[in-house]
C-alpha positions in Angstrom: -4.5 -58.9 -87.2 -6.9 -57.3 -89.6 -5.6 -53.9 -88.8 -2.0 -55.1 -89.4 -3.0 -56.7 -92.7 -4.5 -53.4 -93.9 -1.5 -51.5 -92.8 0.8 -54.0 -94.5 -1.0 -53.6 -97.8 -1.0 -49.8 -97.4 2.8 -49.7 -96.7 3.5 -52.0 -99.6 1.5 -50.0 -102.0 3.2 -46.7 -101.0 6.6 -48.4 -101.2 5.9 -49.9 -104.6 4.4 -46.7 -106.1 7.5 -44.7 -105.1 8.8 -45.8 -108.5 6.5 -43.2 -109.9 8.2 -40.5 -107.8 11.5 -41.6 -109.5 9.8 -41.5 -112.8 8.6 -37.9 -112.2 12.1 -36.9 -111.1 13.4 -38.5 -114.3 11.0 -36.5 -116.4 12.0 -33.3 -114.6 15.7 -33.7 -114.3 16.1 -36.1 -117.3 19.5 -37.3 -116.2 20.4 -37.6 -112.5 24.0 -37.3 -111.5 26.1 -40.4 -111.1 27.1 -39.5 -107.6 23.5 -39.2 -106.4 22.5 -42.5 -108.1 25.5 -44.3 -106.6 24.9 -42.9 -103.1 21.2 -43.6 -103.1 21.5 -47.2 -104.3 24.4 -47.9 -101.9 22.3 -46.4 -99.0 19.4 -48.6 -99.8 21.6 -51.7 -100.0 23.0 -51.0 -96.5 19.5 -50.5 -95.1 18.3 -53.8 -96.6 21.3 -55.8 -95.4 21.0 -54.4 -91.9 17.3 -55.2 -91.7 17.9 -58.7 -92.9 20.6 -59.7 -90.5 19.5 -57.7 -87.5 15.7 -58.1 -87.6 14.4 -60.6 -90.1 16.8 -63.5 -89.6 17.0 -63.2 -85.8 13.2 -63.1 -85.7 13.1 -66.2 -87.7 15.6 -68.0 -85.5 13.5 -67.1 -82.5 10.4 -68.7 -84.2 11.8 -71.8 -85.9 15.3 -72.3 -84.6 18.8 -71.6 -86.0 19.1 -74.4 -88.6 15.6 -74.0 -90.1 15.9 -70.3 -90.2 19.2 -70.4 -92.1 17.8 -73.1 -94.4 14.9 -70.8 -95.2 17.4 -67.9 -95.7 19.4 -69.7 -98.3 16.2 -71.0 -100.0 15.2 -67.3 -100.4 18.6 -66.6 -102.0 18.4 -69.5 -104.4 14.8 -68.7 -105.5 15.6 -65.1 -106.3 18.8 -66.2 -108.0 16.8 -68.6 -110.2 14.3 -65.9 -111.1 17.2 -63.5 -111.9 19.0 -66.1 -113.9 16.0 -67.2 -115.9 14.9 -63.7 -116.8 18.0 -61.4 -117.0 17.4 -57.7 -116.9 19.4 -54.5 -117.5 19.8 -51.3 -115.6 20.2 -47.9 -117.1 23.5 -47.5 -115.2 25.0 -50.3 -117.4 24.6 -48.4 -120.6 26.0 -45.4 -122.4 24.1 -42.2 -122.6 20.6 -42.7 -123.9 21.0 -40.1 -126.6 23.7 -42.2 -128.2 21.4 -45.2 -128.6 18.8 -45.9 -131.3 15.2 -45.4 -130.2 14.2 -49.0 -130.7 17.0 -50.2 -128.4 16.2 -47.5 -125.8 12.6 -48.6 -125.7 13.5 -52.2 -125.4 15.9 -51.5 -122.7 13.3 -49.5 -120.8 10.8 -52.3 -121.0 13.4 -54.8 -119.9 14.2 -52.6 -116.9 10.5 -52.3 -116.0 10.0 -56.1 -116.3 13.1 -56.9 -114.3 12.2 -54.4 -111.6 8.6 -55.7 -111.5 9.8 -59.2 -110.9 12.1 -58.1 -108.1 9.4 -55.9 -106.6 7.1 -58.9 -106.2 9.1 -60.5 -103.3 9.8 -57.1 -101.9 6.0 -56.7 -101.5 6.0 -60.0 -99.6 8.9 -58.7 -97.4 7.0 -55.6 -96.4 3.8 -57.6 -95.7 5.6 -60.2 -93.6 7.6 -57.6 -91.7 4.5 -55.6 -90.8 2.7 -58.7 -89.5 5.6 -59.4 -87.2 6.1 -55.8 -86.0 4.6 -52.5 -87.3 7.9 -50.6 -86.8 9.8 -53.3 -88.7 7.3 -53.1 -91.5 7.6 -49.4 -91.7 11.4 -49.7 -91.8 11.3 -52.2 -94.6 8.8 -50.1 -96.6 11.0 -47.0 -96.2 14.1 -48.9 -97.4 12.3 -50.3 -100.4 10.8 -46.9 -101.2 14.2 -45.4 -101.2 15.6 -47.7 -103.8 12.4 -47.8 -105.8 12.9 -44.1 -106.6 16.1 -44.6 -108.6 14.5 -47.7 -110.1 11.7 -45.4 -111.4 14.4 -43.2 -112.9 16.0 -46.2 -114.5 12.7 -47.1 -116.2 11.5 -43.6 -117.3 14.7 -42.2 -118.7 15.2 -44.7 -121.6 11.5 -44.9 -122.4 11.1 -41.1 -122.5 14.3 -40.8 -124.6 13.0 -43.3 -127.1 9.3 -42.2 -127.3 9.4 -38.6 -126.2 6.2 -39.4 -124.4 6.0 -38.5 -120.7 2.8 -40.6 -120.5 4.5 -43.8 -121.7 7.5 -43.2 -119.5 5.3 -42.8 -116.4 3.1 -45.8 -117.3 6.0 -48.2 -117.5 7.4 -46.9 -114.2 4.0 -47.2 -112.6 3.5 -50.8 -113.8 6.9 -51.9 -112.5 5.9 -50.6 -109.0 2.5 -52.2 -109.0 4.1 -55.6 -108.7 4.9 -54.8 -105.1 1.4 -54.5 -103.7 0.4 -57.4 -106.0 3.0 -59.5 -104.2 1.6 -58.4 -100.8 -1.9 -59.2 -101.9 -1.0 -62.7 -103.0 0.8 -63.3 -99.7 -2.4 -62.1 -97.9 -4.7 -64.3 -99.9 -2.7 -67.5 -99.8 -0.8 -67.2 -96.6 -3.1 -65.6 -94.0 -5.5 -68.6 -93.7 -2.5 -70.8 -92.8 -0.4 -68.2 -91.0 1.2 -69.5 -87.8 4.3 -68.3 -85.8 6.3 -71.1 -87.5 5.2 -70.2 -91.0 5.9 -66.5 -90.3 9.3 -67.5 -89.2 10.0 -69.3 -92.4 8.7 -66.4 -94.4 10.9 -63.9 -92.5 14.0 -66.1 -93.2 13.0 -66.4 -96.9 12.5 -62.7 -97.2 15.8 -62.0 -95.6 17.6 -64.1 -98.2 15.7 -62.3 -101.0 16.6 -58.9 -99.7 20.3 -59.8 -99.1 20.5 -61.1 -102.7 18.9 -58.0 -104.1 21.3 -55.8 -102.2 24.5 -57.7 -103.2 23.5 -58.7 -106.7 21.5 -55.6 -107.8 22.0 -52.6 -105.7 25.7 -52.7 -104.9 26.9 -53.6 -108.4 24.6 -51.0 -109.9 25.9 -48.3 -107.5 29.4 -49.2 -108.6 28.5 -49.0 -112.2 28.2 -45.2 -112.1 32.0 -45.0 -111.5 31.6 -43.7 -108.0 33.2 -46.6 -106.0 33.9 -44.7 -102.8 30.5 -43.0 -102.9 28.8 -46.4 -103.3 30.5 -47.9 -100.3 30.0 -44.8 -98.2 26.3 -45.0 -99.1 26.2 -48.7 -97.9 27.9 -47.8 -94.6 25.7 -44.8 -94.0 22.6 -46.8 -94.8 23.6 -49.5 -92.3 24.5 -46.9 -89.7 21.2 -45.0 -90.1 19.2 -48.3 -90.0 21.1 -49.4 -86.8 20.3 -46.1 -85.2 16.7 -46.2 -86.1 16.3 -49.8 -84.9 17.9 -48.8 -81.6 15.6 -45.8 -81.2 12.5 -48.1 -81.8 13.5 -50.5 -79.0 
């Protein structure tokens, strides 16, 4: 168990800090192409949906039964919905070109993106932690999926902050802070859940996390991938992500 906990925390940290890779790419390329952003976000959504419905939710059903598992699933959706509703956030893809905005508005937008991403990264850290405790391969798969979509999230944070401040350090710092929320979420899960962790509690946590991930995919990733004006690219990314995840899960069995 201790080995799995250490691995879970390591995977979560690596997944969370992949936002810094996106930040570095943003500082190098300044403005990623809309087709790349759309495909990447769609791919990540497909991976997260497939993991939720093929691994997390079935694992929960096996532990606590069909009714309780689905109840936990919808609780996860409602909790992340309330978080999203109470503190709305904005994505860079929903705005005009940064150079057409005033610096103050750009900076505010970048900070809102960082705050919103940080909030959403918190339960994602719990998802990686819970998945790794259930199965190492599952934890790795979740961490990879989260890392993939954290890269464009890092781009979304760094681009407006850099455009507003012309400071690479500030752009990188805000991207880094948004990613740190992920290992923090895993750490809190480890501190407060491990002493009480039973197969039943893990089943509830897996169902809850599945709901969170499905909501993030449908409410955040898919709409944002469409916002780049690449509708067919977005849906192809979703399908390709689901196909790759299906193949990888089959290979791990």
